[in-house]
C-alpha positions in Angstrom: -0.1 0.9 -0.8 2.9 2.2 0.6 4.1 1.9 -2.6 1.2 2.6 -4.2 0.6 5.6 -2.4 4.3 6.9 -3.1 3.7 5.5 -7.1 0.9 7.7 -7.3 2.1 11.3 -5.4 5.8 10.6 -8.2 2.5 10.7 -11.0 1.3 13.7 -9.2 4.0 15.5 -9.0 5.2 15.6 -12.5 1.7 16.1 -13.8 1.0 19.0 -11.6 4.3 20.1 -12.8 4.0 20.1 -16.1 4.8 23.9 -17.5 1.7 26.1 -17.6 2.5 28.2 -20.7 2.8 25.4 -23.4 -0.2 27.3 -25.0 0.3 29.6 -25.2 -1.0 32.4 -28.3 0.8 33.8 -31.6 0.9 37.6 -31.5 0.6 40.1 -34.0 2.4 42.5 -35.0 1.9 46.0 -35.2 1.9 47.8 -38.4 2.9 51.7 -38.5 4.7 53.5 -40.7 7.4 52.3 -42.3 6.2 48.4 -41.6 6.1 45.3 -44.5 2.5 44.9 -45.3 3.8 41.9 -46.5 5.1 40.6 -43.7 1.8 41.4 -42.0 -0.4 39.0 -43.6 2.9 36.3 -43.3 1.9 36.5 -40.7 -1.7 36.5 -39.9 -1.1 33.3 -42.2 1.6 32.0 -40.2 -1.7 33.0 -36.7 -4.4 31.6 -38.7 -2.2 27.6 -39.2 -0.5 28.1 -36.4 -4.4 28.4 -34.4 -6.0 25.3 -36.1 -1.9 23.4 -35.6 -0.7 23.4 -38.4 2.7 23.8 -37.5 4.6 22.9 -39.8 2.5 26.1 -42.8 2.7 28.4 -39.8 6.3 28.1 -39.1 7.0 28.4 -43.1 4.8 32.6 -42.8 6.0 33.2 -39.9 10.2 32.2 -41.8 8.9 34.4 -44.0 7.6 37.7 -42.4 10.4 37.8 -40.5 13.0 37.2 -43.6 10.8 40.6 -45.0 11.8 42.2 -41.7 13.7 41.0 -39.1 14.2 43.4 -36.7 9.4 42.9 -36.0 9.5 41.1 -32.4 6.3 38.6 -32.7 7.3 36.9 -35.9 10.9 35.5 -34.1 8.5 35.0 -31.0 5.3 32.9 -33.9 8.6 30.8 -35.4 9.6 29.5 -32.3 6.2 29.1 -31.2 6.2 26.8 -33.8 9.5 25.9 -33.6 8.5 24.5 -29.5 5.2 22.6 -30.8 7.4 20.6 -33.1 9.8 19.1 -30.8 12.8 21.7 -32.6 13.8 23.4 -28.6 17.6 24.3 -29.6 15.6 25.9 -32.7 12.9 27.7 -30.9 15.7 28.7 -28.5 17.6 30.8 -30.7 14.2 32.5 -31.9 12.9 33.7 -28.7 16.4 35.7 -28.1 15.5 37.4 -31.1 12.3 38.0 -29.6 13.7 39.9 -26.7 15.7 40.9 -28.9 13.5 43.1 -31.2 10.7 43.0 -28.5 10.6 46.5 -28.8 8.6 47.1 -25.0 6.3 44.0 -25.8 5.3 43.1 -22.8 3.7 40.2 -24.7 6.3 39.3 -25.4 8.8 39.7 -22.9 6.8 38.3 -20.0 6.0 35.6 -21.8 6.4 32.4 -19.5 7.4 29.6 -22.4 10.3 32.7 -23.5 11.7 33.1 -20.3 11.9 29.7 -19.5 13.9 28.7 -23.2 15.9 32.3 -23.4 17.0 32.9 -19.6 17.9 36.3 -19.4 22.3 34.5 -19.2 22.7 34.7 -22.6 24.7 38.2 -23.5 22.9 40.4 -26.2 19.9 39.2 -24.6 
């Protein structure tokens, strides 16, 4: 009986300690003077696919948005979310650092649990 209690306790510990940030939403990026409409369009398409669970398709749109305008933190953040969902955690971490670098004060990025778990402030330039 005691063994069963330990097994149940261990199971509950593992289950309850699972990350609560696994389902963070993809972010829109602000359209302001000088923003690239094509990058914005790809980011919006990516969000649509991300919300449907099409992470590989969403990733392609976010990559395109980021390649058009690499200074948009939201595009890097969204890429990182997709990469995380696809199990490519090393690549996700790199894009989370880029997202922080180009966050321009966006609190949704800067205070993101998943970003801070992947990309702690210890890395130079972050």
